C-alpha positions, 0 to 999 in steps of 0.5 A: 731573707735570713732567719735568726734561729737558723744555724745555717743563716748564722753561719752565712752571717759569720756568727758560727765557725765553719771550715769553708770549702767554697764561697761565692756571692750566692753559695757556701760549702763547708765541712759537716761537723758530724761527718759520715766520712772525712770530707763530708761537705754541705752546700747551702745557698746564702739566702734562706730557702727552707727546702727543694720546693722553695728554692729557685731553679737557677740557684738549685742548678748552681748548687748541682754544678758545685756538687759535681765540682766538689765530688770530682775534687773529693775523688782526685784529692781524697782518693774517694771511689765515689760520692753520694749527693743527698738532700732531704725535704721535710721532717719525714725525709730526715730534714733536721735543718730547715735551710736548703742544703745538699750533702756531698759525701765522699765514699770509699769501697768497704767504708760501711757508711751503710746506705747500701745495706739500708737501702737494699734491706728496705726496698719494696717489691711492687707489681707492674700494675702497682708501679703504673698506678703510682707513676700515673698519679705523679706524671707531669 
């Protein structure tokens, strides 16, 4: 079910322009209009799901396979040295468009996108007991 105020639903409906990378009956991949690097691609399901907690397993699986395929293509055709595949669920995690999407970000050594510096400057240093306590809380 499409949501009228969702930019990604508008894109799927053809009411907003995108530079397509891939399309089939259930998925659409297109370039981000505010890229962190050349080739920064978004993959979305055509049907509206708010986040990772809502999307059916078979569709998220298809998105993961497509992210892998696009990532490989970025390495081959753009000369990327690596890729980041990212998703955020919820405002606290940085989700700004509430239609499930995955970012596939081509990376080059020294590109200064900044994840490495950001990540390592903010890591916690828990004790083994603290790690065990948290793992016990989320264990399946």
